[in-house]
Backbone as JSON Lines, residues from 0, in Angstrom:
{"i":0,"aa":"M","n":[27.38,54.32,10.34],"ca":[28.76,54.78,11.08],"c":[29.22,53.65,12.08]}
{"i":1,"aa":"A","n":[30.68,54.01,12.5],"ca":[31.56,52.67,13.04],"c":[30.99,52.82,14.39]}
{"i":2,"aa":"H","n":[31.26,51.45,14.86],"ca":[31.13,51.42,16.41],"c":[31.95,52.05,17.26]}
{"i":3,"aa":"Y","n":[31.84,52.49,18.08],"ca":[32.94,53.57,18.76],"c":[32.55,52.83,20.48]}
{"i":4,"aa":"K","n":[33.86,52.2,21.15],"ca":[33.44,52.42,22.66],"c":[33.11,53.62,23.51]}
{"i":5,"aa":"Y","n":[33.63,54.64,22.86],"ca":[33.39,56.06,23.29],"c":[32.84,56.78,22.12]}
{"i":6,"aa":"L","n":[31.27,57.6,22.53],"ca":[31.17,58.62,20.9],"c":[30.73,59.47,22.03]}
{"i":7,"aa":"I","n":[31.61,60.82,21.17],"ca":[31.29,62.26,22.24],"c":[30.08,62.74,20.75]}
{"i":8,"aa":"I","n":[28.98,63.5,21.62],"ca":[28.56,64.28,20.52],"c":[28.54,66.16,20.8]}
{"i":9,"aa":"G","n":[28.9,66.29,20.0],"ca":[29.43,67.75,20.32],"c":[31.19,67.9,20.01]}
{"i":10,"aa":"G","n":[31.52,69.45,19.69],"ca":[32.83,69.28,19.3],"c":[33.28,70.79,19.78]}
{"i":11,"aa":"G","n":[32.91,71.07,20.63],"ca":[33.62,72.22,21.75],"c":[34.35,71.77,22.82]}
{"i":12,"aa":"M","n":[34.68,72.51,23.51],"ca":[35.73,72.83,24.26],"c":[35.47,71.47,25.42]}
{"i":13,"aa":"A","n":[34.51,71.26,25.89],"ca":[33.61,70.33,26.43],"c":[34.55,68.61,26.07]}
{"i":14,"aa":"A","n":[33.75,68.61,24.75],"ca":[34.35,67.5,23.7],"c":[35.85,67.41,24.06]}
{"i":15,"aa":"D","n":[36.49,68.19,23.64],"ca":[38.12,68.19,23.79],"c":[38.72,67.78,25.17]}
{"i":16,"aa":"A","n":[38.2,68.44,26.36],"ca":[38.3,67.75,27.33],"c":[37.59,66.27,27.9]}
{"i":17,"aa":"A","n":[36.75,65.99,27.23],"ca":[36.5,64.38,27.26],"c":[37.15,63.55,26.46]}
{"i":18,"aa":"T","n":[37.71,63.7,25.59],"ca":[38.8,63.08,25.17],"c":[40.18,62.87,26.0]}
{"i":19,"aa":"R","n":[40.29,63.84,26.24],"ca":[41.33,63.98,27.43],"c":[41.34,63.15,28.3]}
{"i":20,"aa":"G","n":[40.09,63.4,28.9],"ca":[39.68,62.42,30.21],"c":[39.91,61.03,29.98]}
{"i":21,"aa":"I","n":[39.07,60.78,28.77],"ca":[39.19,59.35,28.23],"c":[40.55,58.65,28.03]}
{"i":22,"aa":"R","n":[41.4,59.55,27.3],"ca":[42.56,58.87,27.27],"c":[43.5,58.55,28.69]}
{"i":23,"aa":"E","n":[43.34,59.85,29.84],"ca":[43.63,58.96,30.63],"c":[43.73,58.06,31.35]}
{"i":24,"aa":"V","n":[42.28,57.12,31.21],"ca":[41.96,55.97,31.57],"c":[41.96,54.85,30.94]}
{"i":25,"aa":"D","n":[41.61,54.87,29.55],"ca":[42.04,54.39,28.07],"c":[42.72,54.97,26.98]}
{"i":26,"aa":"S","n":[44.06,54.16,27.14],"ca":[44.72,54.8,25.68],"c":[44.66,54.39,24.46]}
{"i":27,"aa":"G","n":[43.95,53.17,24.55],"ca":[43.86,52.65,23.18],"c":[42.4,52.43,22.56]}
{"i":28,"aa":"S","n":[41.29,52.81,22.8],"ca":[40.16,52.48,22.21],"c":[39.93,53.41,21.35]}
{"i":29,"aa":"V","n":[39.28,53.61,20.16],"ca":[39.08,54.61,19.51],"c":[37.84,55.37,19.47]}
{"i":30,"aa":"I","n":[37.81,57.1,19.84],"ca":[37.11,57.52,20.17],"c":[36.2,58.35,19.07]}
{"i":31,"aa":"G","n":[34.82,57.98,18.77],"ca":[34.22,58.97,17.42],"c":[33.85,60.32,18.44]}
{"i":32,"aa":"M","n":[33.48,61.14,17.79],"ca":[33.28,62.68,17.89],"c":[32.31,62.79,16.86]}
{"i":33,"aa":"I","n":[31.48,63.67,17.11],"ca":[30.2,64.27,15.94],"c":[29.77,65.25,16.39]}
{"i":34,"aa":"S","n":[29.93,66.19,15.45],"ca":[29.95,67.5,15.49],"c":[28.77,68.29,14.41]}
{"i":35,"aa":"A","n":[27.88,69.09,15.12],"ca":[27.55,69.57,13.8],"c":[28.55,71.01,13.37]}
{"i":36,"aa":"E","n":[29.05,71.49,13.68],"ca":[29.82,72.47,13.08],"c":[31.22,72.06,11.83]}
{"i":37,"aa":"P","n":[31.22,72.64,11.07],"ca":[32.25,72.26,10.18],"c":[33.66,71.8,10.5]}
{"i":38,"aa":"D","n":[33.93,72.84,11.65],"ca":[35.53,72.82,11.57],"c":[35.7,71.84,13.54]}
{"i":39,"aa":"P","n":[36.85,71.63,13.62],"ca":[37.07,70.56,14.5],"c":[37.1,71.28,15.72]}
{"i":40,"aa":"P","n":[37.53,70.75,17.32],"ca":[37.22,71.45,18.59],"c":[38.71,72.45,17.95]}
{"i":41,"aa":"Y","n":[38.29,73.78,18.7],"ca":[39.24,75.03,19.03],"c":[38.97,75.4,19.93]}
{"i":42,"aa":"S","n":[39.91,76.23,20.88],"ca":[39.9,76.98,21.62],"c":[38.85,78.33,21.6]}
{"i":43,"aa":"R","n":[37.8,78.45,22.26],"ca":[36.98,79.38,22.12],"c":[37.53,80.62,22.4]}
{"i":44,"aa":"P","n":[37.89,80.81,23.58],"ca":[37.93,82.06,24.11],"c":[38.89,82.88,23.53]}
{"i":45,"aa":"P","n":[40.43,82.09,23.09],"ca":[41.54,82.81,21.64],"c":[40.85,83.39,20.75]}
{"i":46,"aa":"L","n":[39.68,82.68,20.2],"ca":[39.48,82.91,19.04],"c":[38.6,84.79,19.06]}
{"i":47,"aa":"T","n":[37.79,85.19,20.14],"ca":[37.46,86.5,20.27],"c":[38.33,87.3,21.0]}
{"i":48,"aa":"K","n":[39.55,86.48,21.54],"ca":[40.45,87.94,22.04],"c":[41.87,87.37,21.62]}
{"i":49,"aa":"G","n":[42.18,86.11,21.74],"ca":[43.78,86.1,21.55],"c":[44.12,86.11,19.7]}
{"i":50,"aa":"L","n":[43.25,86.14,19.44],"ca":[43.64,85.98,17.52],"c":[43.74,87.64,17.06]}
{"i":51,"aa":"W","n":[42.88,88.39,18.08],"ca":[43.1,89.89,18.01],"c":[44.31,90.47,18.37]}
{"i":52,"aa":"K","n":[45.04,89.65,18.94],"ca":[46.53,89.97,19.97],"c":[47.44,89.65,19.12]}
{"i":53,"aa":"G","n":[47.03,88.98,18.18],"ca":[48.07,88.64,17.08],"c":[48.82,87.05,17.44]}
{"i":54,"aa":"Q","n":[48.11,86.05,18.43],"ca":[48.11,84.87,18.21],"c":[47.92,83.97,16.83]}
{"i":55,"aa":"P","n":[48.89,83.37,16.21],"ca":[48.41,82.76,15.19],"c":[47.63,81.89,14.91]}
{"i":56,"aa":"V","n":[46.37,81.82,14.3],"ca":[45.04,81.1,13.78],"c":[45.37,79.24,14.18]}
{"i":57,"aa":"E","n":[46.88,79.06,13.53],"ca":[46.78,77.61,14.09],"c":[46.77,77.16,15.3]}
{"i":58,"aa":"E","n":[47.22,78.36,16.11],"ca":[46.92,77.48,17.98],"c":[45.79,77.58,18.4]}
{"i":59,"aa":"I","n":[44.75,77.76,17.75],"ca":[43.36,77.78,18.13],"c":[43.16,76.71,18.49]}
{"i":60,"aa":"W","n":[43.64,75.68,17.34],"ca":[42.99,74.49,17.24],"c":[43.5,73.42,18.21]}
{"i":61,"aa":"L","n":[42.55,72.37,18.7],"ca":[42.52,71.42,19.77],"c":[42.66,70.24,18.85]}
{"i":62,"aa":"P","n":[44.14,69.63,19.33],"ca":[44.32,68.86,18.09],"c":[43.54,67.05,18.97]}
{"i":63,"aa":"Q","n":[42.72,66.53,17.44],"ca":[42.16,65.21,18.28],"c":[43.21,64.28,17.46]}
{"i":64,"aa":"N","n":[43.85,64.06,16.34],"ca":[44.21,62.78,15.68],"c":[45.21,62.18,16.55]}
{"i":65,"aa":"D","n":[45.86,63.26,17.33],"ca":[47.17,62.58,18.28],"c":[46.19,61.72,19.23]}
{"i":66,"aa":"R","n":[44.98,62.02,19.39],"ca":[44.07,61.0,20.63],"c":[43.28,59.5,20.28]}
{"i":67,"aa":"G","n":[43.53,59.66,18.87],"ca":[43.03,58.58,18.18],"c":[41.29,58.94,18.24]}
{"i":68,"aa":"V","n":[41.12,59.85,17.86],"ca":[39.57,60.44,17.87],"c":[39.32,60.43,16.18]}
{"i":69,"aa":"E","n":[38.34,60.04,15.75],"ca":[37.79,60.08,14.38],"c":[36.49,61.35,14.38]}
{"i":70,"aa":"L","n":[36.57,61.91,13.87],"ca":[35.59,63.37,13.8],"c":[34.58,63.04,12.46]}
{"i":71,"aa":"H","n":[33.5,63.34,13.1],"ca":[32.26,62.98,12.17],"c":[31.7,64.95,12.26]}
{"i":72,"aa":"L","n":[32.64,65.81,11.14],"ca":[31.75,67.19,11.63],"c":[30.77,67.37,10.52]}
{"i":73,"aa":"D","n":[30.37,68.83,10.33],"ca":[29.29,69.0,9.84],"c":[28.16,67.82,9.86]}
{"i":74,"aa":"R","n":[27.79,67.53,11.14],"ca":[26.78,66.29,11.51],"c":[25.92,66.42,12.01]}
{"i":75,"aa":"E","n":[24.76,66.03,12.08],"ca":[23.69,66.22,13.44],"c":[23.22,64.9,13.78]}
{"i":76,"aa":"V","n":[22.86,64.71,15.47],"ca":[22.08,63.76,15.92],"c":[20.88,64.1,16.52]}
{"i":77,"aa":"R","n":[19.68,63.14,15.43],"ca":[18.58,63.41,16.21],"c":[18.32,63.06,17.44]}
{"i":78,"aa":"G","n":[18.58,61.85,17.81],"ca":[18.28,61.21,18.7],"c":[19.31,60.01,19.25]}
{"i":79,"aa":"I","n":[19.21,59.51,20.59],"ca":[20.09,58.5,20.82],"c":[19.48,57.43,21.42]}
{"i":80,"aa":"D","n":[19.69,56.03,20.74],"ca":[19.1,54.86,21.18],"c":[19.95,54.14,22.12]}
{"i":81,"aa":"T","n":[20.21,54.71,23.6],"ca":[20.82,54.08,24.59],"c":[20.92,52.19,24.76]}
{"i":82,"aa":"A","n":[19.78,51.98,24.6],"ca":[19.32,50.28,24.43],"c":[20.6,49.8,23.09]}
{"i":83,"aa":"G","n":[19.97,50.13,21.68],"ca":[20.62,49.48,20.8],"c":[22.3,50.25,20.32]}
{"i":84,"aa":"K","n":[22.33,51.19,21.29],"ca":[23.85,51.92,21.14],"c":[23.88,52.43,20.03]}
{"i":85,"aa":"Q","n":[22.95,53.18,19.62],"ca":[23.19,53.92,18.59],"c":[22.72,55.02,17.95]}
{"i":86,"aa":"V","n":[23.26,56.07,17.22],"ca":[22.58,57.66,17.16],"c":[21.73,57.48,16.1]}
{"i":87,"aa":"I","n":[20.47,58.27,16.45],"ca":[19.7,58.22,15.33],"c":[19.97,59.89,14.4]}
{"i":88,"aa":"E","n":[20.36,59.67,13.0],"ca":[20.61,61.02,12.4],"c":[19.61,61.55,11.67]}
{"i":89,"aa":"P","n":[19.3,62.92,11.75],"ca":[18.42,63.42,10.71],"c":[18.38,63.24,9.66]}
{"i":90,"aa":"K","n":[17.28,62.53,9.25],"ca":[16.41,62.36,8.08],"c":[15.64,63.16,7.86]}
{"i":91,"aa":"Y","n":[14.78,63.45,8.68],"ca":[13.33,64.1,8.79],"c":[13.38,65.69,9.35]}
{"i":92,"aa":"P","n":[13.06,66.19,8.97],"ca":[12.93,67.64,9.7],"c":[12.33,67.73,11.01]}
{"i":93,"aa":"F","n":[11.03,66.94,11.38],"ca":[10.82,66.65,12.4],"c":[10.66,65.44,13.46]}
{"i":94,"aa":"A","n":[11.12,64.92,14.4],"ca":[11.55,63.79,14.78],"c":[10.95,63.74,16.43]}
{"i":95,"aa":"D","n":[9.29,63.27,16.61],"ca":[9.24,63.26,18.54],"c":[10.28,62.34,18.76]}
{"i":96,"aa":"N","n":[9.84,62.73,20.23],"ca":[10.7,61.34,21.13],"c":[10.3,59.95,21.01]}
{"i":97,"aa":"F","n":[11.04,59.17,21.14],"ca":[10.67,58.11,20.7],"c":[9.98,57.17,22.22]}
{"i":98,"aa":"H","n":[8.91,56.96,21.69],"ca":[7.53,55.88,22.88],"c":[7.74,54.64,22.38]}
{"i":99,"aa":"Q","n":[8.0,53.8,23.46],"ca":[7.95,52.45,22.91],"c":[8.56,51.98,21.54]}
{"i":100,"aa":"G","n":[9.52,52.63,21.42],"ca":[10.21,52.05,20.42],"c":[10.16,52.75,18.98]}
{"i":101,"aa":"M","n":[9.27,53.7,19.24],"ca":[8.51,54.29,17.75],"c":[8.98,55.53,17.76]}
{"i":102,"aa":"A","n":[8.96,56.82,17.06],"ca":[8.86,57.4,17.06],"c":[8.03,58.35,15.68]}
{"i":103,"aa":"A","n":[7.09,59.2,16.07],"ca":[6.47,59.9,14.95],"c":[7.53,60.85,14.39]}
{"i":104,"aa":"V","n":[7.45,60.73,12.91],"ca":[8.43,61.87,12.01],"c":[7.78,62.35,10.89]}
{"i":105,"aa":"H","n":[7.9,63.78,10.87],"ca":[7.24,64.62,9.09],"c":[8.19,64.38,8.48]}
{"i":106,"aa":"E","n":[7.52,64.39,7.37],"ca":[7.94,63.92,5.81],"c":[8.84,65.01,5.69]}
{"i":107,"aa":"D","n":[8.39,66.19,5.27],"ca":[9.0,66.98,4.7],"c":[9.21,68.49,5.58]}
{"i":108,"aa":"G","n":[8.55,68.44,6.8],"ca":[8.23,69.86,7.72],"c":[7.34,70.74,7.62]}
{"i":109,"aa":"I","n":[6.67,70.77,6.47],"ca":[5.82,71.83,5.52],"c":[4.18,71.07,5.45]}
{"i":110,"aa":"T","n":[4.2,70.38,4.18],"ca":[2.86,69.97,3.76],"c":[2.74,68.39,3.85]}
{"i":111,"aa":"G","n":[4.15,67.98,4.32],"ca":[4.08,66.32,4.32],"c":[3.35,65.92,5.38]}
{"i":112,"aa":"K","n":[3.03,64.63,5.2],"ca":[2.62,63.79,6.52],"c":[2.98,63.01,7.31]}
{"i":113,"aa":"Y","n":[2.61,62.69,8.3],"ca":[3.59,62.06,9.58],"c":[3.41,60.32,9.48]}
{"i":114,"aa":"G","n":[4.44,59.76,9.82],"ca":[4.55,58.53,9.82],"c":[5.54,57.85,11.09]}
{"i":115,"aa":"F","n":[6.3,56.9,11.3],"ca":[6.86,56.86,12.28],"c":[7.95,55.7,12.19]}
{"i":116,"aa":"I","n":[8.94,55.87,12.8],"ca":[10.68,55.35,12.88],"c":[10.88,54.53,13.75]}
{"i":117,"aa":"D","n":[11.63,53.31,13.43],"ca":[11.79,52.55,14.7],"c":[13.34,53.1,15.2]}
{"i":118,"aa":"R","n":[13.71,52.6,16.03],"ca":[15.15,53.02,16.61],"c":[16.27,53.0,15.87]}
{"i":119,"aa":"R","n":[16.14,52.45,14.82],"ca":[17.09,52.59,13.74],"c":[16.95,53.23,12.67]}
{"i":120,"aa":"G","n":[16.08,54.46,13.05],"ca":[15.85,55.23,11.77],"c":[15.11,54.79,10.83]}
{"i":121,"aa":"K","n":[14.55,53.56,10.41],"ca":[13.87,53.19,9.54],"c":[12.75,53.55,9.8]}
{"i":122,"aa":"L","n":[11.84,54.06,8.85],"ca":[10.35,54.23,8.53],"c":[9.45,52.73,8.15]}
{"i":123,"aa":"V","n":[9.09,52.53,9.5],"ca":[8.05,51.27,9.93],"c":[6.84,51.53,9.36]}
{"i":124,"aa":"I","n":[5.9,52.37,9.48],"ca":[4.68,53.18,9.24],"c":[4.84,54.22,8.4]}
{"i":125,"aa":"A","n":[4.27,54.11,7.32],"ca":[3.8,54.76,6.0],"c":[4.06,56.37,6.28]}
{"i":126,"aa":"A","n":[4.47,57.47,6.04],"ca":[4.06,58.83,6.51],"c":[2.67,59.34,5.52]}
{"i":127,"aa":"A","n":[1.67,58.94,6.42],"ca":[0.32,59.09,5.51],"c":[-0.51,59.46,6.36]}
{"i":128,"aa":"F","n":[0.1,60.34,7.75],"ca":[-1.27,61.07,8.35],"c":[-0.83,62.66,8.92]}
{"i":129,"aa":"D","n":[-2.3,63.18,8.88],"ca":[-1.9,64.85,8.79],"c":[-1.53,65.07,10.53]}
{"i":130,"aa":"E","n":[-1.86,64.24,11.56],"ca":[-1.41,64.53,12.65],"c":[-0.99,63.09,13.38]}
{"i":131,"aa":"A","n":[-0.35,63.17,13.98],"ca":[0.54,61.63,14.54],"c":[0.53,61.62,16.27]}
{"i":132,"aa":"G","n":[0.05,60.86,17.22],"ca":[0.43,60.98,18.34],"c":[1.73,60.28,18.81]}
{"i":133,"aa":"S","n":[2.08,59.92,20.06],"ca":[2.98,59.18,20.77],"c":[2.34,57.75,20.79]}
{"i":134,"aa":"F","n":[2.87,56.52,21.09],"ca":[2.73,55.26,21.47],"c":[2.92,54.78,22.69]}
{"i":135,"aa":"A","n":[1.56,54.41,23.18],"ca":[1.46,54.55,24.72],"c":[0.94,52.83,24.54]}
{"i":136,"aa":"E","n":[1.12,51.79,25.45],"ca":[0.57,50.52,25.52],"c":[0.33,49.83,24.23]}
{"i":137,"aa":"G","n":[1.51,49.95,23.08],"ca":[1.22,49.68,21.73],"c":[0.31,50.51,20.76]}
{"i":138,"aa":"L","n":[-0.21,51.68,21.1],"ca":[-1.41,52.02,20.25],"c":[-0.7,53.19,20.31]}
{"i":139,"aa":"A","n":[-0.92,54.03,19.29],"ca":[-0.93,55.89,18.59],"c":[-1.98,56.41,17.91]}
{"i":140,"aa":"P","n":[-2.6,57.45,19.02],"ca":[-3.31,58.22,17.9],"c":[-2.99,58.64,16.59]}
{"i":141,"aa":"V","n":[-3.57,58.46,15.38],"ca":[-3.14,59.21,14.34],"c":[-4.97,59.89,13.44]}
{"i":142,"aa":"A","n":[-4.45,60.96,12.85],"ca":[-5.48,61.43,12.04],"c":[-4.76,61.76,10.75]}
{"i":143,"aa":"A","n":[-6.24,61.62,9.71],"ca":[-6.14,62.03,8.05],"c":[-7.52,62.67,7.95]}
{"i":144,"aa":"G","n":[-7.02,63.85,8.06],"ca":[-8.31,64.7,7.54],"c":[-8.87,64.39,9.11]}
{"i":145,"aa":"Y","n":[-10.35,64.73,9.16],"ca":[-11.14,64.5,10.56],"c":[-11.51,63.53,10.64]}
{"i":146,"aa":"R","n":[-10.77,62.26,10.53],"ca":[-10.82,61.03,10.65],"c":[-9.57,60.61,11.53]}
{"i":147,"aa":"R","n":[-10.45,60.42,12.74],"ca":[-9.25,59.96,13.51],"c":[-9.03,58.41,14.43]}
{"i":148,"aa":"V","n":[-7.74,57.82,14.39],"ca":[-8.38,55.92,14.78],"c":[-6.43,55.9,15.79]}
{"i":149,"aa":"L","n":[-6.5,54.92,16.42],"ca":[-5.83,54.37,17.03],"c":[-5.49,53.2,16.53]}
{"i":150,"aa":"I","n":[-3.75,53.02,16.23],"ca":[-3.18,52.04,15.12],"c":[-2.32,51.52,16.15]}
{"i":151,"aa":"D","n":[-1.86,50.47,15.7],"ca":[-0.81,49.57,16.44],"c":[0.18,49.77,15.93]}
{"i":152,"aa":"K","n":[1.55,49.41,16.23],"ca":[2.67,49.18,15.65],"c":[3.09,48.71,14.32]}
{"i":153,"aa":"T","n":[1.95,48.04,13.78],"ca":[2.19,47.71,12.65],"c":[1.33,48.94,11.38]}
{"i":154,"aa":"G","n":[1.05,49.96,11.64],"ca":[0.03,50.83,10.98],"c":[-1.59,50.1,10.96]}
{"i":155,"aa":"K","n":[-1.8,49.17,11.61],"ca":[-3.21,48.11,11.24],"c":[-4.12,49.28,12.75]}
{"i":156,"aa":"V","n":[-5.18,49.9,11.6],"ca":[-6.54,50.57,12.95],"c":[-6.96,49.55,13.52]}
{"i":157,"aa":"V","n":[-7.18,49.86,15.13],"ca":[-7.54,48.96,15.6],"c":[-8.64,49.87,16.52]}
{"i":158,"aa":"K","n":[-9.16,50.95,16.37],"ca":[-10.18,51.67,16.63],"c":[-10.43,52.65,16.2]}
{"i":159,"aa":"Q","n":[-11.72,52.87,16.32],"ca":[-11.84,54.49,15.82],"c":[-12.39,55.6,16.62]}
{"i":160,"aa":"L","n":[-12.03,56.9,16.45],"ca":[-12.42,57.51,17.8],"c":[-13.21,58.82,17.26]}
{"i":161,"aa":"P","n":[-13.73,58.83,17.8],"ca":[-14.71,60.41,17.01],"c":[-13.93,61.57,16.35]}
{"i":162,"aa":"P","n":[-14.68,61.58,15.76],"ca":[-13.67,63.05,14.2],"c":[-13.35,64.08,14.94]}
{"i":163,"aa":"A","n":[-12.3,64.25,14.69],"ca":[-12.02,65.83,15.52],"c":[-12.44,67.14,14.95]}
{"i":164,"aa":"A","n":[-12.62,68.28,15.43],"ca":[-13.03,69.66,15.2],"c":[-11.79,70.01,15.11]}
{"i":165,"aa":"P","n":[-11.68,70.99,13.9],"ca":[-10.51,71.9,13.03],"c":[-10.17,71.8,14.61]}
{"i":166,"aa":"G","n":[-8.73,72.08,14.45],"ca":[-7.49,72.73,15.2],"c":[-7.54,71.53,16.85]}
{"i":167,"aa":"A","n":[-8.18,70.36,16.46],"ca":[-8.41,69.98,17.82],"c":[-7.06,69.08,18.12]}
{"i":168,"aa":"E","n":[-6.94,68.34,19.43],"ca":[-5.14,68.31,19.91],"c":[-5.54,66.72,19.36]}
{"i":169,"aa":"V","n":[-5.03,65.79,19.21],"ca":[-4.7,64.49,19.13],"c":[-3.99,63.77,20.19]}
{"i":170,"aa":"R","n":[-4.46,63.14,20.91],"ca":[-3.92,62.55,21.98],"c":[-4.69,61.05,22.25]}
{"i":171,"aa":"I","n":[-3.88,60.31,23.21],"ca":[-4.27,59.08,23.35],"c":[-4.86,59.1,24.2]}
{"i":172,"aa":"E","n":[-5.99,57.75,24.42],"ca":[-6.98,57.63,25.7],"c":[-6.39,56.46,26.26]}
{"i":173,"aa":"K","n":[-5.8,56.05,27.72],"ca":[-6.13,54.76,27.85],"c":[-7.47,53.67,27.42]}
{"i":174,"aa":"I","n":[-6.98,52.76,27.06],"ca":[-8.09,51.44,26.67],"c":[-7.59,49.92,27.03]}
{"i":175,"aa":"E","n":[-8.48,49.43,27.49],"ca":[-8.17,47.82,27.74],"c":[-8.88,47.3,27.11]}
{"i":176,"aa":"I","n":[-7.63,46.22,26.53],"ca":[-8.41,45.24,25.98],"c":[-8.5,43.84,26.69]}
{"i":177,"aa":"D","n":[-9.89,43.35,25.7],"ca":[-10.48,42.33,26.66],"c":[-9.78,40.91,26.08]}
{"i":178,"aa":"G","n":[-9.93,39.68,26.49],"ca":[-9.47,38.28,26.39],"c":[-9.29,38.05,24.65]}
{"i":179,"aa":"G","n":[-10.06,38.76,24.41],"ca":[-10.36,38.67,22.52],"c":[-9.68,39.41,21.72]}
{"i":180,"aa":"G","n":[-8.87,40.34,22.42],"ca":[-7.62,40.97,21.48],"c":[-8.65,42.69,21.32]}
{"i":181,"aa":"N","n":[-9.76,42.82,21.73],"ca":[-10.78,43.54,21.85],"c":[-10.81,45.08,22.1]}
{"i":182,"aa":"P","n":[-10.59,46.09,21.81],"ca":[-10.44,47.21,22.45],"c":[-11.64,47.77,23.42]}
{"i":183,"aa":"Q","n":[-11.54,47.9,24.6],"ca":[-12.49,48.39,25.5],"c":[-12.78,49.57,26.2]}
{"i":184,"aa":"R","n":[-13.37,50.38,26.34],"ca":[-13.26,51.69,27.02],"c":[-13.77,51.98,28.47]}
């Protein structure tokens, strides 16, 4: 996706008002707008009332082209990386929030495995886990079957955890790392 000085996520009447407001202070920059809807912004109240009173359909559309707005319709955003100034588009049916630059993702939403993406949306730890928690202090709890471990940001196992009972919640516990890089309880 292109780089925009202004990026609006959502395509309703508030998005239209935002483009008008931006144009009042900046007439030259291109504005990007991402909307999950397949149609450009339109005046919503007349859709339910005005159309039935003889208002032409053409009059409900809120024009964006004359404001220098590039529309990206029928698209969703999974997350926003404010530090990297980019949006993460949904590639996975489930993505957790980002913690320490990583987010757990579920491969297919039903029978698949969990892995981790970075803020660019790139899969950096393969989807190989039945369960995955969030990164904290550089480590994340993961489980494959009843085997539970802590992994680092490369996917390397750094600590075995006690086996989980069926249905047990996976969560991280704070550990200290000694001078030799070994986890301490």
